[in-house]
C-alpha positions as CSV (number, residue, x, y, z in Angstrom):
1,Q,-12.3,0.8,-6.7
2,R,-14.0,1.3,-10.1
3,D,-12.9,4.7,-10.9
4,H,-9.4,4.9,-9.4
5,I,-6.2,3.0,-10.3
6,E,-5.2,1.0,-7.2
7,L,-1.4,0.9,-6.8
8,I,-1.0,0.3,-3.1
9,A,1.4,-2.6,-2.9
10,S,-0.4,-4.4,0.1
11,E,-3.8,-4.3,-1.7
12,N,-5.4,-6.4,-4.3
13,Y,-8.9,-7.3,-5.7
14,T,-9.9,-10.8,-4.6
15,Y,-11.9,-13.2,-6.5
16,A,-15.7,-13.2,-6.6
17,A,-15.7,-16.9,-5.4
18,V,-13.6,-15.7,-2.3
19,R,-16.1,-13.0,-1.7
20,E,-19.0,-15.4,-2.0
21,A,-17.5,-17.7,0.7
22,Q,-16.5,-14.9,3.0
23,G,-20.1,-13.4,2.8
24,S,-21.6,-16.8,3.6
25,I,-23.5,-18.1,6.5
26,L,-20.3,-19.6,8.0
27,T,-20.0,-16.3,9.8
28,N,-22.5,-17.4,12.2
29,K,-20.5,-20.3,13.6
30,Y,-18.3,-20.3,16.7
31,A,-15.5,-23.0,16.3
32,E,-12.8,-22.4,19.0
33,G,-10.1,-25.0,18.9
34,L,-9.1,-27.1,15.9
35,P,-10.8,-29.5,13.5
36,G,-11.9,-32.5,15.5
37,K,-11.0,-30.8,18.8
38,R,-13.5,-28.0,19.1
39,Y,-15.0,-26.5,22.3
40,Y,-18.3,-26.1,20.5
41,A,-20.7,-28.7,18.9
42,G,-22.1,-28.4,15.4
43,C,-18.7,-27.9,13.7
44,E,-18.7,-30.8,11.2
45,F,-19.0,-28.4,8.2
46,V,-16.6,-25.7,9.3
47,D,-14.1,-28.6,10.2
48,E,-14.3,-29.6,6.6
49,A,-13.6,-26.0,5.4
50,E,-10.7,-25.6,7.7
51,N,-9.2,-28.9,6.7
52,L,-9.5,-27.9,3.0
53,A,-7.6,-24.6,3.8
54,R,-4.9,-26.4,5.8
55,N,-4.3,-29.1,3.2
56,R,-4.3,-26.6,0.3
57,A,-1.9,-24.3,2.0
58,L,0.6,-27.1,2.6
59,Q,0.2,-28.2,-1.0
60,L,0.6,-24.5,-2.2
61,F,3.8,-23.9,-0.3
62,V,6.1,-26.8,-1.1
63,G,8.3,-27.9,1.8
64,S,6.0,-26.5,4.6
65,E,5.3,-28.9,7.4
66,H,2.5,-27.5,9.5
67,V,0.2,-24.6,9.1
68,N,-2.4,-22.8,11.2
69,V,-4.9,-20.8,9.1
70,Q,-6.7,-19.1,11.9
71,P,-4.9,-15.9,12.4
72,H,-7.0,-12.9,11.7
73,S,-4.2,-10.9,10.2
74,G,-0.5,-10.9,9.4
75,A,0.2,-8.9,12.6
76,S,-1.7,-11.5,14.7
77,A,0.2,-14.3,13.1
78,N,3.5,-12.5,13.9
79,I,2.5,-12.1,17.6
80,A,1.7,-15.8,17.8
81,A,5.1,-16.7,16.5
82,F,6.6,-14.3,19.1
83,T,4.5,-16.0,21.8
84,A,5.6,-19.5,20.7
85,A,9.3,-18.6,20.5
86,M,9.8,-16.1,23.2
87,S,8.7,-14.7,26.6
88,P,8.2,-10.9,27.4
89,G,11.6,-9.3,27.6
90,D,13.4,-11.6,25.2
91,S,15.5,-10.3,22.4
92,F,15.0,-10.5,18.6
93,V,16.5,-9.1,15.5
94,A,14.6,-7.5,12.7
95,M,14.8,-4.9,9.8
96,S,14.2,-1.4,11.1
97,L,10.8,0.1,10.1
98,D,12.4,3.1,8.5
99,Q,14.7,0.7,6.4
100,G,11.8,-1.2,4.9
101,G,10.6,-3.4,7.8
102,H,7.1,-3.6,9.3
103,L,5.4,-2.1,12.3
104,S,4.9,-5.5,13.9
105,H,8.6,-6.2,13.8
106,G,9.5,-4.2,16.9
107,A,8.4,-0.7,16.4
108,S,8.2,1.1,19.8
109,V,4.5,1.9,19.3
110,N,3.6,-1.8,18.6
111,I,3.2,-4.6,21.1
112,S,6.2,-6.4,19.4
113,G,8.4,-3.5,20.6
114,K,6.7,-3.0,23.9
115,W,6.8,-6.6,25.1
116,F,10.0,-7.8,23.5
117,K,13.5,-6.3,22.9
118,P,14.3,-5.6,19.3
119,T,17.7,-5.0,17.8
120,F,17.5,-3.7,14.2
121,Y,19.4,-4.1,11.0
122,G,18.9,-2.2,7.8
123,V,20.1,-1.7,4.3
124,R,23.4,-0.5,2.8
125,A,23.5,3.2,2.0
126,G,25.1,2.7,-1.4
127,D,22.6,0.3,-3.0
128,G,19.7,-0.1,-0.7
129,L,20.2,-3.9,-0.3
130,V,20.2,-5.8,3.0
131,D,23.3,-5.0,5.0
132,W,24.6,-8.4,5.9
133,D,27.3,-7.0,8.1
134,A,24.6,-5.2,10.0
135,V,22.6,-8.3,10.4
136,Q,25.5,-10.2,11.8
137,R,26.5,-7.4,14.2
138,A,22.8,-7.2,15.5
139,V,22.7,-10.9,16.1
140,D,26.1,-10.8,17.8
141,E,25.0,-7.9,20.0
142,A,21.5,-9.0,20.9
143,K,22.0,-12.8,21.2
144,P,18.4,-13.1,20.1
145,K,15.8,-15.8,20.5
146,V,14.5,-14.9,17.0
147,V,15.8,-13.4,13.8
148,I,13.1,-11.9,11.4
149,A,13.5,-11.8,7.6
150,G,10.8,-9.9,5.8
151,A,9.7,-6.4,5.0
152,S,7.0,-4.1,3.8
153,A,9.0,-1.9,1.5
154,Y,11.9,-3.8,0.3
155,P,11.9,-4.3,-3.6
156,R,14.5,-7.0,-3.9
157,S,14.6,-10.8,-3.4
158,L,15.5,-12.0,0.2
159,D,18.1,-14.6,0.8
160,F,16.3,-16.9,3.3
161,E,19.2,-19.5,3.3
162,K,21.6,-16.8,4.4
163,F,19.3,-15.5,7.0
164,A,18.9,-19.0,8.4
165,A,22.7,-19.6,8.5
166,I,23.2,-16.5,10.6
167,A,20.2,-17.2,12.9
168,H,20.9,-20.8,13.6
169,A,24.6,-20.4,14.1
170,A,23.7,-18.1,17.0
171,G,21.1,-20.5,18.4
172,A,18.2,-18.3,17.2
173,K,15.1,-19.4,15.3
174,L,14.3,-17.8,11.9
175,M,11.0,-16.2,11.4
176,V,10.1,-15.2,7.8
177,D,7.2,-12.7,7.4
178,M,6.4,-13.2,3.6
179,A,3.1,-11.2,3.8
180,H,4.1,-9.1,0.8
181,I,5.6,-11.7,-1.4
182,S,3.5,-14.9,-0.4
183,G,1.9,-14.9,-3.9
184,V,5.3,-14.7,-5.6
185,V,6.6,-17.5,-3.5
186,A,3.5,-19.6,-4.1
187,A,4.0,-19.1,-7.9
188,G,7.7,-20.1,-7.7
189,L,8.9,-16.8,-8.7
190,H,10.8,-15.8,-5.5
191,P,13.1,-18.0,-3.4
192,S,11.1,-20.0,-0.9
193,P,11.5,-19.6,2.9
194,F,10.9,-23.4,3.1
195,P,12.7,-25.3,4.6
196,H,15.0,-22.6,5.9
197,A,12.6,-20.9,8.3
198,D,11.3,-22.2,11.8
199,Y,8.3,-20.1,11.4
200,V,6.7,-18.4,8.3
201,T,3.9,-15.8,8.7
202,T,1.9,-14.1,6.0
203,T,-1.1,-12.3,5.2
204,T,-3.6,-13.8,2.7
205,H,-4.9,-10.7,0.8
206,K,-2.0,-9.2,-0.9
207,T,-0.2,-11.0,-3.8
208,L,-2.0,-14.2,-2.8
209,R,-5.4,-12.6,-3.7
210,G,-7.3,-14.1,-0.8
211,P,-9.5,-12.7,1.8
212,R,-8.2,-10.3,4.5
213,G,-6.5,-12.5,7.0
214,G,-3.3,-14.3,8.0
215,M,-1.7,-17.7,8.5
216,I,1.4,-19.2,10.1
217,F,3.5,-22.1,9.1
218,A,5.9,-24.0,11.4
219,R,8.2,-27.0,11.5
220,A,6.5,-30.1,12.5
221,D,8.1,-30.1,15.9
222,E,6.8,-26.5,16.5
223,A,3.2,-27.4,15.6
224,A,1.7,-27.7,19.0
225,A,3.5,-24.6,20.3
226,I,2.1,-22.5,17.4
227,D,-1.4,-23.9,17.6
228,K,-1.5,-23.0,21.3
229,A,0.0,-19.5,20.6
230,V,-2.9,-18.8,18.2
231,F,-5.6,-20.3,20.4
232,P,-6.0,-19.8,23.3
233,G,-2.8,-17.7,23.4
234,N,-3.8,-14.8,21.2
235,Q,-7.3,-15.3,19.7
236,G,-10.7,-16.6,20.6
237,G,-13.0,-18.0,17.9
238,P,-11.7,-18.2,14.4
239,L,-13.4,-16.5,11.6
240,M,-14.8,-19.5,9.8
241,H,-16.3,-17.6,6.9
242,V,-12.8,-16.2,6.3
243,I,-11.2,-19.5,6.6
244,A,-13.6,-21.0,4.0
245,A,-12.5,-18.0,1.7
246,K,-9.0,-18.8,2.3
247,A,-9.6,-22.4,1.2
248,V,-11.1,-21.1,-2.0
249,A,-8.1,-18.7,-2.6
250,Y,-5.5,-21.4,-2.1
251,K,-7.3,-23.7,-4.6
252,L,-7.3,-20.8,-7.2
253,A,-3.6,-20.1,-6.3
254,L,-2.8,-23.7,-7.2
255,Q,-3.9,-23.2,-10.8
256,P,-1.5,-22.4,-13.7
257,E,-3.4,-19.2,-14.3
258,F,-2.2,-17.9,-10.9
259,R,1.5,-18.3,-11.8
260,A,0.8,-16.4,-15.1
261,Y,-0.9,-13.7,-13.2
262,M,2.0,-13.3,-10.7
263,Q,4.5,-13.3,-13.7
264,R,2.5,-10.4,-15.2
265,T,2.5,-8.6,-11.9
266,L,6.3,-8.8,-11.8
267,N,6.6,-7.7,-15.4
268,N,4.4,-4.7,-14.7
269,A,6.5,-3.8,-11.6
270,K,9.7,-3.8,-13.6
271,A,8.2,-1.8,-16.3
272,L,6.7,0.7,-13.9
273,A,9.9,1.1,-12.0
274,A,11.8,1.8,-15.3
275,A,9.2,4.3,-16.4
276,L,9.3,6.2,-13.0
277,A,13.1,6.3,-13.1
278,A,13.1,7.7,-16.6
279,R,10.8,10.6,-15.4
280,G,13.0,11.6,-12.5
281,F,11.8,9.5,-9.5
282,G,14.6,8.2,-7.4
283,V,13.8,4.4,-7.6
284,I,15.4,2.7,-4.6
285,T,17.8,-0.1,-5.5
286,G,17.3,0.9,-9.1
287,G,14.4,-1.4,-9.8
288,T,12.6,-4.3,-8.3
289,D,12.5,-8.1,-8.1
290,N,9.0,-8.3,-6.8
291,H,5.6,-6.4,-6.9
292,L,6.6,-3.2,-5.3
293,I,8.6,-0.2,-6.0
294,L,10.0,2.2,-3.5
295,C,10.8,5.7,-4.7
296,D,12.5,8.9,-3.4
297,V,10.4,11.8,-4.7
298,T,12.6,14.6,-3.3
299,P,14.2,14.9,-6.8
300,L,10.8,16.0,-8.0
301,G,10.6,18.8,-5.3
302,V,7.9,17.1,-3.2
303,T,7.5,15.1,0.0
304,G,5.9,11.7,0.0
305,K,2.8,13.2,1.4
306,E,2.6,15.8,-1.3
307,A,3.2,13.3,-4.0
308,T,0.5,10.9,-2.6
309,A,-2.1,13.8,-2.4
310,A,-1.4,14.9,-6.0
311,L,-1.9,11.4,-7.3
312,E,-5.0,10.8,-5.2
313,A,-6.4,14.0,-6.8
314,V,-6.3,12.4,-10.3
315,G,-7.5,9.0,-9.1
316,V,-4.3,7.1,-8.8
317,T,-3.8,5.5,-5.3
318,I,-0.3,5.0,-3.8
319,N,1.0,5.5,-0.4
320,K,3.7,7.7,1.2
321,N,6.5,5.8,2.6
322,S,9.9,6.3,4.5
323,I,13.0,5.4,2.5
324,P,16.5,4.4,3.7
325,G,18.1,7.3,5.4
326,E,14.8,9.1,5.9
327,T,14.9,12.6,7.3
328,R,11.2,13.3,7.6
329,S,8.6,12.0,9.9
330,P,6.4,8.8,8.9
331,M,3.4,11.2,8.4
332,V,5.4,13.2,5.7
333,T,8.2,11.0,4.4
334,S,10.5,11.6,1.5
335,G,9.2,8.5,-0.6
336,V,6.3,6.8,-1.9
337,R,5.5,3.1,-2.6
338,Y,3.8,1.7,-5.7
339,G,2.6,-1.9,-6.3
340,T,1.1,-3.7,-9.3
341,P,-1.0,-6.6,-7.9
342,A,-4.3,-4.8,-8.1
343,A,-3.8,-3.1,-11.4
344,T,-2.6,-6.4,-12.9
345,T,-5.8,-8.1,-11.6
346,R,-7.8,-5.6,-13.5
347,G,-5.9,-6.6,-16.7
348,M,-3.5,-3.7,-17.0
349,G,-0.1,-4.3,-18.8
350,L,3.0,-2.6,-19.8
351,A,1.4,0.2,-21.8
352,E,-0.7,1.1,-18.8
353,M,2.4,1.2,-16.6
354,E,4.0,3.6,-18.9
355,Q,0.9,5.8,-18.8
356,I,0.8,5.7,-15.1
357,A,4.3,6.9,-14.7
358,Q,3.4,9.8,-17.0
359,W,0.3,10.7,-15.1
360,S,2.3,10.5,-11.9
361,V,4.9,13.0,-12.9
362,E,2.2,15.3,-14.5
363,A,0.1,15.2,-11.4
364,I,3.0,16.1,-9.2
365,A,4.0,18.9,-11.4
366,A,0.3,20.3,-11.5
367,R,-0.3,19.7,-7.8
368,E,-1.5,23.3,-7.3
369,D,-3.4,23.5,-10.6
370,A,-6.9,22.2,-10.0
371,A,-7.9,22.5,-13.7
372,K,-5.0,20.4,-14.8
373,L,-5.5,17.8,-12.1
374,E,-9.2,17.5,-13.1
375,Q,-8.1,17.0,-16.9
376,I,-5.7,14.2,-15.8
377,R,-8.5,12.6,-13.5
378,R,-10.8,12.4,-16.5
379,E,-8.2,10.5,-18.4
380,V,-7.6,8.1,-15.5
381,V,-11.3,7.3,-15.3
382,K,-11.3,6.0,-18.9
383,V,-8.7,3.3,-18.2
């Protein structure tokens, strides 16, 4: 973390204050249930911490009505929403994994795809944007209980109001997974899923800069169902040290400095996307509206796996990623994904984004030249 440049879109460096709370003695406490309704005694202090986290989360995401801060991860928040809204075998609609969606949105290897029946939509071949005709066809075909809006590799803003109109017209509930963009939403720099969505799930450690974990929002009339789906439906004792750390992170995200940080993150992403495109990377959708950039690297004569390995050799960390119309396996891929939250946290700006793009193309070109890779690595360490 000290000697590499971290550009994985789903990672960030959290605050020292968050790490202090997460490493506290609150890890010793069992607290099954909710504040004031625990199955264990001795919960007066963890009740205070959880109430802080809940109140601050509702303050941070304007328009939200109810929140449960206990999910251990974004994936567990998703399965809790599924549990509240559906029964095994019920249908839902989501973005396909190979089009930018997420594993927990119905992939066949995941519990979401094993227990429930997904129908997928994707993006348009021409511009890489959400294919609204495909969304409507999927909803018409599946007659789903739930429609999911959200992605792990989609670089443009999502129109939650339009998703809600399609879902609700079909009698389905809208679930928004904002794991990647929660910090951007909190800062008011991305359209908000509130009040359009029935459920909103997220991680807390990506753009939000909190501890590793998840949370789930719901309409007030869905509060009891969501709380029961989290516990006892899917989890046992919550991680009270992590919940305390979430409370710290939400307080910090409420400060004006956080919005400024998120704006720098978006500025860096736009600059990096432009710099990569200028050097021959096939930037999907031609740019980005958020913190991540999805690139086709086949114009550079490599696979995503080869590009990722070349950059890792020089100390630049990204990840291989499938792209729309992918022809290679998920372990090889034709693309890579960059993200700017962690680099921005370290204070990097537009000049560094230009340099990172240059190192990227140089490392790929020199992927079989150990001496050249070592030379670039020594430059990277100095940043």
